[in-house]
C-alpha positions in Angstrom: 0.3 -0.1 0.0 1.4 3.6 -1.2 1.5 6.4 1.6 0.1 9.5 0.9 1.4 12.4 3.4 0.1 16.3 3.0 2.1 18.9 5.3 0.7 22.5 5.5 2.7 25.5 5.9 2.0 28.9 6.9 4.0 31.9 5.0 4.8 35.0 6.4 3.4 38.3 5.0 4.9 39.2 2.0 7.4 36.0 1.5 4.5 33.9 -0.6 6.5 34.5 -3.6 9.9 33.6 -2.4 8.5 30.2 -0.7 6.9 29.7 -4.2 10.4 29.5 -5.7 12.1 27.8 -2.9 9.6 25.1 -3.6 9.6 24.9 -6.9 13.2 23.9 -6.8 13.0 21.6 -3.7 10.0 20.1 -5.3 11.7 19.4 -8.5 14.8 17.7 -6.6 12.5 15.4 -5.1 10.8 14.4 -7.9 14.3 13.8 -9.9 16.1 12.2 -7.0 13.9 10.4 -4.4 12.7 6.9 -5.5 9.0 6.2 -4.8 7.7 9.6 -5.5 4.9 9.6 -7.1 3.7 13.0 -5.8 4.9 15.8 -4.6 3.0 19.2 -5.7 2.2 21.9 -4.0 -0.8 23.9 -3.7 -1.7 28.0 -2.7 -5.0 28.5 -0.9 -7.4 30.5 -3.0 -9.0 31.8 0.5 -5.4 32.8 2.1 -2.8 33.6 0.3 -0.5 32.3 3.2 -1.3 28.9 3.4 -0.5 26.6 0.9 -0.6 22.7 1.0 2.1 20.0 -0.2 0.6 16.8 -1.4 3.1 13.9 -1.6 2.2 10.1 -2.2 5.2 7.3 -1.9 5.3 3.7 -3.0 6.1 2.2 0.1 6.9 3.1 3.3 10.7 2.1 2.9 10.4 5.2 0.2 9.5 7.8 2.4 11.4 6.6 5.2 14.6 7.1 2.7 12.9 10.6 1.1 13.5 11.8 5.0 16.9 11.2 4.9 17.4 12.3 1.4 19.5 14.7 -0.2 16.6 17.1 -1.5 15.1 17.1 2.2 18.6 18.5 3.7 18.0 21.5 1.7 14.3 22.1 3.3 15.8 23.4 6.4 15.7 27.0 4.5 11.8 26.7 5.1 12.1 27.9 8.5 13.0 31.6 6.4 9.6 31.5 5.1 7.2 30.4 7.5 5.6 31.6 10.8 4.7 27.9 12.2 6.1 24.5 11.7 4.6 22.6 9.4 1.6 20.8 10.0 1.7 16.7 8.7 -0.8 14.1 8.5 -0.5 10.8 6.9 -3.0 8.5 4.8 -3.1 4.9 3.2 -3.2 5.0 -0.3 -5.4 2.5 -1.7 -3.8 0.5 -5.0 
């Protein structure tokens, strides 16, 4: 069974454009380099331009675990520059 994640981000006022640029590079790197990545896409809220949702889908628990320590994730520490709170994560089972 695949594993799904949602990651909710709240970005500081005036930082949306820089956040989106940062995440564009990060998502491209994950998609290109992290095995088992079925989906890794960022969406901005239409109701609140400081809120974003990252949708992830991984082929297996092992792929998700490897992603957590991948080179692409090492660069994600820079996200703190844009966010006002810790990201909120939710895990899901994704039926085959």
